[in-house]
C-alpha positions, 0 to 999 in steps of 0.5 A, a space after each residue: 643908680 638904677 635907670 628906669 628909662 630904657 632907650 640905649 640902656 640895658 635894664 635890669 629887673 629883679 627876679 626873686 622868688 617867694 617861698 611861703 609854705 603851701 600845698 602847691 608844687 612850685 613857685 610862680 613868677 609873673 614876668 615882663 619881657 621889657 619892664 625895668 621895674 621889679 617883677 611881680 611874684 606869687 606867694 606859693 612855693 614847693 610842697 615842702 610840708 604836706 597839707 598844713 592847717 593854720 588854726 590852733 584848733 587843728 594844729 599841724 603835725 610838723 614836729 619831731 616824731 610826727 607830733 602836733 605843734 604846741 601852739 601857733 604864733 602870729 607875727 606882727 606882719 601876719 605870718 603864722 608859725 607852728 611852735 615845735 618844742 623839743 624839736 631840732 630841724 636838720 639841714 637846710 640852714 641859711 643863716 645863723 642869728 644870735 641873741 634870740 631870747 624867746 620863741 616869739 622873737 624867733 618867729 618875728 626874725 624868720 618872718 622878716 625873710 620870705 626865704 626863711 621857712 623855719 628856724 631852730 633856736 638853740 636855747 643854751 647859747 641863744 642862737 637861731 638857725 634859719 632854714 630855707 629847706 626842710 628835711 627831717 627833724 629830731 627830738 632835742 631838749 636843748 632846741 625849740 623850733 618854729 615852722 611857717 604855715 602861712 604867709 602875710 603880705 610879701 616883703 620888699 622884693 629885694 628881701 625875697 630869695 630863691 632856694 639856692 645861691 646860683 653858683 653854677 647854671 645851665 639851660 635844659 635842652 628842649 625843642 622847639 625852644 628852651 624853657 627851663 634853667 637849672 642852677 645849683 650851689 653846694 651840699 647846702 643851698 647857701 653853704 659849702 663845706 666839703 664832700 657831702 655827696 649831694 648838691 642843691 638845685 633850683 629849677 626855673 621855668 623861663 616862660 611860666 616863672 615856676 621855681 622848684 627845689 631839688 636835692 640831688 643825692 643819687 650820684 654821690 657828688 657835691 658838684 660845687 666848683 666843677 667843670 661844666 660842658 655840654 654834649 652834642 645830644 644836650 646832656 650836661 657833664 659836671 665834673 669834679 668840684 668838692 667831690 673832686 673825682 666824680 662825674 655827674 651827667 644830667 639827661 634832659 630827656 629824663 630830667 634826671 642825673 646819673 653818675 658818670 665814670 670817675 675822672 682819672 685825676 681829682 679836680 676842682 676849679 678846672 675848666 672843661 670844653 667840648 671838642 670838635 669831635 664831641 669829646 670833653 677836654 679838661 685841665 688843671 683844677 688844684 683847688 680841691 685835694 692835695 696840690 699836684 700836677 693836673 695834666 689833661 684828660 678827655 671824656 668820651 661819652 660813647 665809651 663812657 671813659 675818662 682817658 689821661 692825656 700825658 702830652 697835655 701838660 698843665 705847666 705852660 698854662 699856670 699863673 704866678 698866683 701867690 697861692 699854689 692851688 690857684 695857679 691852674 684854675 678857670 682856664 679860658 678855653 676855646 675849642 677849635 679845629 681838629 680837637 684843638 683848644 686855644 687857651 687865651 688865659 688867665 695866664 699871660 702865656 697863651 697856649 694851644 692844646 690838643 685833646 686827641 691821641 696822647 694830647 700835646 701843648 704848644 705855647 704861642 707867646 704872651 697875651 700881656 705882661 700880667 696874669 688875669 685870673 677870673 677875667 672875662 673871655 668870649 668868642 663872639 664871631 667863631 666864623 672868623 675866630 674873633 675873641 675878646 678878653 678883659 679884666 681879671 687879677 694877678 692873684 685869685 684873691 686880695 688882688 687889684 684887677 686890671 682894666 685892660 682888654 684884648 682882641 684876638 683872632 685865631 686861625 690854624 691850630 698851633 699858630 700864634 693868634 693876632 693880639 690887639 690891645 683894645 681901649 680900657 674898660 671903664 673899671 677894672 673887674 674881678 669875678 665878672 661874667 661875660 655873655 655873648 648876645 645875638 647881635 655879636 656884642 658882649 655884655 660884661 656884668 658884675 665884679 669888684 674893684 678889688 678881689 675879696 671873695 665872699 664879700 660885696 666890698 667894691 661892688 661894680 653895679 654898672 655893666 659894660 658892653 663891647 661893640 665889635 663894630 667899633 671895638 669899644 666899650 660903653 657903660 649901661 644901666 646899673 644892676 640892683 644887686 651886687 654880683 661878685 664871687 660865686 655869681 653867674 650870668 647866662 643868655 636866655 632863649 629870648 635874648 635877655 640875660 639871667 644874672 644871679 648869685 654871689 656869696 655862699 660861704 662855709 657854714 660859719 655864716 660869714 656871708 649871711 652876717 655881712 649881707 653878701 649872700 645873694 640867693 636871687 637873680 636879675 633879668 637883663 633886657 638889652 638895649 636892642 629890645 627897646 625903641 628910642 622912645 623906650 617902647 618895646 621894639 618889634 621882634 622878628 618872628 620865626 614862623 617855620 624852621 626845617 633842616 635838610 635832615 629834619 622837617 621840624 628843624 630840631 637837628 642839623 649836621 655841620 655844613 647842613 641847610 636850615 630853611 625858615 620863614 618869618 611871620 612877617 618879612 622885614 628888610 635887611 634881617 640877619 641871622 645868628 647861631 649862639 651856642 647854648 651856654 653854661 656858667 660857673 666861676 666866670 667860666 663859660 666855655 660852651 657859649 660862642 656865636 656864629 653869624 650865618 651869612 650864606 643866605 638865600 631869600 625868596 619872599 619871606 623864606 630864607 635858606 641858610 647854609 651852615 659852616 662845615 667845620 666842627 671847630 667852628 660849629 661845635 656839636 650841641 644845642 644852639 639858639 637860632 636867632 633872626 635879627 632885625 636890621 633896625 635896632 638889631 632886635 632878636 627873635 625869640 630863638 628856636 633850638 637847633 641841635 648840631 649833631 654828626 655821625 650817621 643818620 637813620 631814616 625811614 624812606 618816604 620817597 621811593 620808586 616801586 621799591 622801598 629799598 631804593 629812594 627816588 633821589 630826585 624827590 629826596 634831594 628836592 625835599 631835603 638836599 643832597 644828604 646821601 653821605 652817611 645815610 643808613 636806610 631801614 
């Protein structure tokens, strides 16, 4: 059950977004960082309909052909709907409802779900199509529609929804801290169904609670079931999926998507990973398109090309799934040194891949005696190559998950890992998610006791937490909402966790009819945010941050130096780097944690030396956390971008000539960074 007392327990608060029709541009969420109660929400949403009236004397022009509504219906719970006779609203379908026999019944039905913005009634068959997004309308003698124009009191929070089912999620690169998250579903907010050339997104502002809907069409890419990886400059590469050979690239600087080059091999359900040289490696993905051999390829963002790697053969990584197109899905990839990738699962066979040259693969033994599709995997200490894996099923669907957990240590690329069997999980899980926390623990959320996609049967509400100090798991407080197939979870910059989604069927309405669609999210507050008495723990506060190449601390090179001060010094404070993650289908190859242990302290100022190895410190955005000694409470993070290559600087310290730096002044200010510098 949901436990309201937070000491030594994680607490979940339901994040739900109201969707009433108004002239405002976004939805606003009032949030609390520590409360276990459901959050409070406002009643405003995106400007889906231009300014509308709520009185019958001034009927809104929302019907087909720009005609006014015939009348206004006020429902029992005080919602107002404009009636559009002979109007069929196109797209944006949520659920299909039967046995609707009047326009009044249609309005009453829609008013019970705050996510329902409108509904179209097919009078011949008495079916209604609830709408969560409004696009265009057309005239039809067989269809009448209603459009919401005002909202009554909000319903129970569990009934509210966000604009899409978050099947995939990533954070938006921002400095000094990340404030936004993008989640997406398929060609419709609550449905998938095949290569429609568009994707529905929701943007969530972590700090203000504002939520908005986006329909991405310009890349002609339905991004459902893709590979996701981040580049060193914060761009996000979304490859394959339903439009299986396409690539879309999100640019945080413009907040827009552009089309990238098509992949050499069409893929869906594949994994991808950012390599130590900044390129992106991908493999497998037979879910979409004809079943075939989907060997590796690599994306070079500078050349803007995908290149086949004929030596990176997919065959050693295959599971023994009963369904052929599921055997090369969702690989557990860990980028490592010299453009290598350790593949720990889901196949029982473990392999090393290389993304350089023409690619190659080397098998290094078995992890287990059975496969573990859609199990969890996380490198919680990349400095030492420490990995935890757990759960998963022998076959993708209709399969019983195992409870087994393993601890692995990797070192030299190509060498067999050290594999240790850990104590079992309390419960076997299918379709769970793993999140690396700043203190090095790993949270495991959601899943089912039997893999049955698109359902909530056998839902597991109680998460487990892996403690690397004891190599044991413990159970924590229960979630409120099932999180199974098509659910996501990701670490937020304040050390909490965003857990969302589940469901999303084809347009037959199966998920909605059985209640397994979850266009909502929960916020997890880990135990480290609370004192023993349940009060809010005191966080360290990073007051200033700089690096030896950037006074603002926004950028650093591998092997570089970070200097920070705390607003109030705390004895025994520690520091960790956590790479900003992405997530879909239980796969998050971007996340990893590096404990920062080479630390010098003077007063409340700390100097941190970063690892040189880009196999450990992969390029991209990282959360910089300060962590208290008592309770392991993290600060709100600062975003630091790890980049390599040449830096171009303007001279700020010189001796009479702007062409010659005063290196004594320079090195005193920034450290010795002359290697790779270019002056102007």
